[in-house]
C-alpha positions in Angstrom: 62.8 -198.7 38.7 64.0 -196.9 41.8 62.2 -196.7 45.1 61.3 -193.0 44.6 59.9 -193.8 41.1 57.9 -196.7 42.4 56.5 -194.4 45.1 55.5 -191.8 42.5 53.8 -194.5 40.4 51.8 -195.8 43.4 50.8 -192.2 44.4 49.6 -191.6 40.8 47.6 -194.8 40.8 46.1 -193.8 44.1 45.2 -190.4 42.8 43.6 -191.8 39.6 41.6 -194.3 41.7 40.3 -191.4 43.9 39.5 -189.4 40.7 37.6 -192.2 39.1 35.6 -192.7 42.3 34.8 -189.1 42.5 33.7 -189.0 38.9 31.3 -191.8 39.6 29.4 -189.6 42.0 28.9 -192.6 44.2 27.0 -190.8 46.9 25.5 -187.6 45.4 23.5 -189.2 42.6 21.4 -191.7 44.7 20.9 -189.1 47.5 19.7 -186.5 45.0 17.3 -189.0 43.4 15.8 -190.4 46.6 15.8 -187.0 48.2 13.7 -185.7 45.2 11.4 -188.7 45.5 10.9 -188.0 49.2 10.1 -184.4 48.5 7.6 -185.3 45.9 5.8 -187.6 48.4 4.7 -184.4 50.3 2.3 -183.7 47.5 0.1 -186.6 48.6 -0.4 -185.0 52.0 -1.5 -181.7 50.4 -4.4 -183.3 48.7 -6.9 -186.0 49.4 -4.5 -188.7 48.2 -2.6 -189.3 51.4 -3.6 -193.0 51.5 -1.9 -193.4 48.1 1.5 -192.5 49.5 2.2 -196.1 50.4 1.5 -197.1 46.8 3.7 -194.3 45.6 6.7 -195.7 47.5 6.1 -199.2 46.2 6.8 -197.8 42.7 9.0 -194.8 43.5 11.5 -197.0 45.4 12.3 -199.3 42.5 12.1 -196.4 40.1 14.8 -194.5 42.1 17.2 -197.4 41.7 16.4 -197.6 38.0 17.0 -193.9 37.6 20.4 -194.3 39.3 21.2 -197.2 36.9 20.2 -195.0 33.9 22.4 -192.1 35.1 25.4 -194.4 35.7 24.9 -196.1 32.3 25.0 -192.6 30.6 28.1 -191.8 32.7 29.8 -195.0 31.5 29.1 -194.1 27.9 30.3 -190.5 28.2 33.2 -190.8 30.5 34.0 -194.5 30.7 33.5 -194.5 34.5 31.0 -197.2 35.6 28.8 -197.4 38.7 31.2 -199.6 40.7 30.1 -202.6 42.7 26.5 -203.3 43.1 23.9 -203.1 40.4 21.2 -200.4 40.7 19.3 -202.0 37.8 19.2 -205.4 39.4 18.3 -204.0 42.8 15.4 -202.0 41.3 14.0 -205.0 39.5 14.3 -207.3 42.5 12.7 -204.6 44.8 9.8 -204.2 42.4 9.1 -207.9 42.3 9.6 -208.2 46.1 6.9 -205.6 46.7 4.6 -207.3 44.2 5.0 -210.8 45.7 5.7 -210.2 49.4 2.8 -208.1 50.6 4.0 -207.7 54.2 6.9 -205.6 52.8 4.3 -202.9 52.1 4.3 -202.1 55.8 8.0 -201.5 55.8 8.5 -200.2 52.3 10.8 -197.3 53.2 13.1 -199.4 55.5 13.3 -202.0 52.7 14.3 -199.3 50.3 16.9 -198.0 52.7 18.2 -201.5 53.3 18.6 -202.1 49.5 20.5 -198.9 49.3 22.6 -199.9 52.2 23.6 -203.2 50.5 24.9 -201.3 47.5 26.8 -198.8 49.8 28.4 -201.7 51.7 29.4 -203.4 48.4 31.0 -200.1 47.3 32.6 -199.6 50.7 30.9 -196.2 50.7 30.6 -195.2 54.4 28.8 -191.9 53.7 26.1 -193.5 51.5 25.7 -196.3 54.0 25.0 -193.9 56.9 22.6 -191.9 54.7 20.9 -195.2 53.6 20.4 -196.2 57.3 19.0 -192.7 58.1 16.7 -192.9 55.1 15.3 -196.2 56.1 14.9 -195.4 59.8 13.6 -191.9 59.4 11.3 -193.1 56.6 9.7 -195.6 58.9 9.3 -193.0 61.6 7.7 -190.7 59.1 5.3 -193.5 58.0 4.2 -194.0 61.6 3.7 -190.3 62.2 6.5 -190.0 64.9 7.7 -186.7 63.6 4.2 -185.5 63.0 3.4 -185.9 66.7 6.5 -184.1 67.7 5.6 -181.3 65.4 2.1 -181.2 66.8 3.4 -180.9 70.3 5.9 -178.2 69.3 3.3 -176.1 67.5 0.9 -176.5 70.4 3.5 -175.4 72.9 4.2 -172.2 70.9 0.5 -171.6 70.4 0.3 -172.2 66.7 -2.4 -174.1 64.8 -4.5 -174.6 67.9 -7.4 -177.0 67.4 -9.7 -179.2 69.4 -7.6 -182.4 68.8 -4.2 -180.8 68.8 -3.6 -181.5 65.1 -3.2 -179.1 62.2 -3.5 -179.5 58.5 -0.3 -179.9 56.5 1.9 -181.2 59.3 2.7 -184.4 57.5 3.4 -182.6 54.3 5.9 -180.4 56.2 7.6 -183.4 57.6 7.8 -185.1 54.2 9.2 -182.0 52.6 11.8 -181.5 55.3 12.8 -185.2 55.1 13.3 -184.9 51.3 15.2 -181.6 51.6 17.6 -183.1 54.2 18.3 -186.0 51.8 19.0 -183.5 49.0 21.3 -181.5 51.3 23.2 -184.7 52.1 23.6 -185.2 48.4 24.9 -181.6 48.0 27.5 -182.3 50.8 28.5 -185.5 49.0 28.7 -183.7 45.6 31.0 -181.0 47.1 33.3 -183.7 48.5 33.4 -185.5 45.2 34.2 -182.3 43.3 36.9 -181.4 45.7 38.6 -184.7 45.1 38.2 -184.5 41.3 39.9 -181.0 41.2 42.6 -181.8 43.8 
């Protein structure tokens, strides 16, 4: 085999590797799922169930990983392309038992979920998902301690909206949760477009 033929074979192998990686949807699937779960969490702030949002994430976090595992299993059956390194199923089960046994993790549920997603991203050498996982964990923690809510309160107060005696207005936390979830979904859409562009290249 000549040098040119060897180069063509290596190029084809590289192309097929990129195609297989794109077909796995390594970034878009988890971002869509966790973005949707974050969006759904806003419903707790629109009712009298805001204190249940912590409990929601104790179950929604592991469920998100199990949903990812289910999607990739279906993908493996239909296309023969697996999830890559890192098991979403194992991560979801371990996370669920960790929340059940290690009670202090309840306080940092969202950073813990983000860290678990980061571990998978690192194992897959997926820089984009790793960055999004870090942002998910950090922003999730800031959401849980009302950092963004306070910024929104000040912004609304400066513009003269939702004036009240204590400077707060109803629905602010729900708005923050909704924006947080939508941003995650948008990150998933960006990843999906990148994956599609590789697949059709």
